[in-house]
N, C-alpha and C positions, 0 to 999 in steps of 0.2 A: 358332757363337754366341760373341761376345766375352765374356771373363770378367766384365767390369763389368756386363754385362746381367743377370747372375744375381742381383745384389744390389739388389733393389727390392721393392716391396710385394707382388708376385705370386710371388716366389721361394719354392719349397717346400723345407723343410729336412728332411734325413734325417741320422741320426747313428749313432754307435757308442758304447756305454758299456762300461766295464770298468776294471780297475785292476791293473797299470798299463796305459796305453793307447798309449804312444808306439811300441810295437813293431808296431802294426797298419798294414797296407798297404791296408786297406779304403777310407780316404779317397782314395788315389791311384786305386784300381780304379774306384770308383763315380763320382768326379768326371770321370774320363776317359770313362766310359760315358755320363754325362749329356751331355757335350760331343758325343760321337759320335752320340747319338740326338737332339741339338738340343733337349734338355729343360731347362726353367727350374727346375732343382733344384741344391742344394748339399749336400754331405755333410761333416759336421763330427765330430771326435772329442771325447768328453766323458769326463774321468777321474772315475769314480764309484766310491769304495770301497763295500764291502758295507754299512757302517753308514749310508750316505747314499742307499741304493737307493730306499727308499720315497719320500723327499722328491724325489729326482731324477725319478722317474716322474710324480709329481704336477705338477712344474714343466714337464716336457716335454709332458704332456697339456694343461696350461693354456695353453702357448705355441702349441699347434697344430702341433707337429712331426709330420710325416706318418708317420714310422716310424723304426725304429732297429735296428741290430744289437746283439747282446749277446755279450760275450766274457768270458774268465776274470776274476774268479771268480764271475760273476753268473748263469751260464746256468741253474743249478738254482734259485737263490734267487728269481729273477724270476717263476717260475711262479705263485706265490701272489698276485701283484699284478696279474694279467691277467684280462680278462673271460672269455676262453675260450681253449682250446688246440686245435690241429689234432690229427688222429688220432695222427700219429707223435710229436708233442711231448708229448701226454698219456701215451703209453706210455713214452717215454724219460724223461720227468720233467725235461727240459731244453729251453730255448728259445734260439735264436740270432737270431731275426728277429721283430720286432713291427710290426704295421700298426695305425696309429691311425685309426680310422674315426669321426670326430667324437666322440672321447672313449671309444669302445669299443675296447679294446685286444685284438687277436687275436695269439696266439703261435704261431709255427711253428718247426720245426727243419729248416732247409735243408741242414745238414751231411749229412743222409741222402742228399740228391741228389748231393753231392760224393763221398761214399764209394761210392755205387752206381756212379756214372759211372767212378770210378777202377778199381774191381774187376770191373766187368762183362766186360771182355775175358778174365778168368780164371775165369769162372763154372764151366765144366766141370772145371777143375783143382781147384776148391775143394769139389766135391761129396764128401760123406762125409769130409772132411779134418779134421785137428786144427789149430786156430788158437790162437795166443797173442797176447793183448792186454796191452800195458804201460800202466798207468795206470788210474785209477778215477773220473775226473772226468766233466764233461759230454761231452767228445769220446769217451771210452770208452763211455758210454751210447749215443751215436749209432752207434758201430761195432758194438756188440753187437746193437742193434736191427736194423741193416742186414743183418748176417750171418744172423741168424735169420729175418728177414722175406723176404730176397731170394736167399739162397744156402743150398743144402742142406748146410751144414757138419755134421760129426759131433760135434765136441767143441770147447769153448772153455776155454782156460786164461786166468785173469786174474792178472796179476802186478803187485804194487804195493808200494811201500815200507812202507806200513801194511797188513798183511794183513787186518786187521779191516775196513777200507774195501772191500777186494776181496770179502770174505765177504758184506758187506751188499749189494753189487752182484749177487753170485751169487743171494742170496735174493730180491732184487727182481725179477730177470728170470725166475727159476724160477717165481715167482708170476704175473708179468705176462704172460709169453709161453709159459708151460708148457713151458719148455725146461730139462731137468734135467741135461744133459750139460755142466756147468760145474764146473771145479776152480779153486782159488785157491792162490796161492803168494806168499811175500814176495820182494822184489827182492834176492836174494842171488846175484850172478852165478855163482860157482863151482857152486852147487847147481842152476842153471838150464840149464846147457849141454845136458843130455840133453833137457829139455822144449823148448828152443829148436830143437835139432837135428832133432827128429822132427816139428816143426810145418811144415805146408805153407805157411802164411801167418803172419807175425809183424807186428803193427801196433804202432808206438809212437804211442799216443794222448795221451801226456803232453807237457809242455813241455821235457823233457830234450833238450839239444842246441840249443835255440833261442837266437838272439842275445839277450843278449851271451854266454851260457854255451856257446859253440860247442865247447868241449873236453869237455863232458859227454856220456856215452853210457850206455845201459842195460847194455851189456856191452862189454868190450874183448877178450873171449876169441874167437879166430878160429874155434874149433870150434863156436861157437854157430850158425854158418851153413854152408850147403852149396849146391851148384849146382841142386838141385831145389826150392828155395824161392822164395817171393815175399815181399819185405820192403817194407813200406809205412810211411812216416814221415809223420804228418800235419803236422809242422813244415815250413814253406815258406821260412823265413828263418833260416839259410841254405838254399838249394835242395838242396845236398848236405851232409847232416849227417855227423858222424863215424860214426854208427850205420850209415848207408847206404854210406859209403865202405868200411867193414870188410866189410859183407855183399857188396858188389860185388866186392871183392878175392877172395872165396871162390866167385865164379861165380853168386851169387844174382841173380834179377831184382829190381831195385829201383825203387820208386815214391816220388817225393817228394810233398809236400803241396800243390804248386802247382795241379794239376788240380782237386783237391778244393776248394781255396780259390776258384778261379774259378767252378766249377760251383755251389757253394753261393751265391756272390755273385750269379750269374746268376739263380738262382731268387728270391733276395731282391729283386733289381732288378725282376723281373717282378711280384712281389707288390705292390711299392710303386707302380710306374708303369704296369703293364699292357703294357709293351713288352719286346721281346727284347734282351738284351745282345749286343753284338758280341764274342762270346767269343774267337774266334781272335785278333782284334786285341789284346784285353786280355791274353790269355795271353802273346803274343809280347812285348808291351811290358813286362809284369811280369818275364818271364824275363830279358830283356836288362838290366833295371834291377837285379835281384837278383844277377846274375852279375858286376856291375861290381866 
């Protein structure tokens, strides 16, 4: 399908809302996916600060936009503006995908699909293990839910710059999922070496190290990592963060956020269109683009 054919009275509009939004590669992924599937859709980015969220949703609904993704800092805030939530979105308390069904707004959390697909090959290794999660935002919520729901982990450490936010997350999931093996810590690298070192899995669910702040890392202490660990960074731009580079130098198995990004996008694509995304083609295209 030629690009100009997309822009007519029958073109269906999908978007992504967040603030800032220029970092997102979702428009590239989904517009390519629409082309590959020969679908008359277009995917557009909308920069929406939290203060404008309610008005933005009203506008998008009135304009008949078919659906949209939700990124930072709106994943948690948007839940109160939707008609209903899927099971996982309701438990997590965060939404990254919305389907507009004639003004009825359904909220989903497809980040769970991306997290599960990324960690599934290590399911046996994670049984009864200790896991450390860096961050306490919407992505952290999805990671915690996925680990409790799909992996038989033994304990979760939540590490965050503001320990009070980590404590709130602990209380939330202890009540929601009846999982009481959660501890919280402030992000003070020298004090975390031991906790990091004994964790089978460490997940950076924060934006630390994301473009343009590529020199940032949750820890620069080599002893934080070892060869028996799995280190997963949800950041996909850059593909190889400073956090992953250090972990890899210590022999750890490292996982970047690109697979999670594509898998969550594929589920969103299916919810909007009823079609399957050509994931391998999308993955290889994004990987080549991001490594330039």
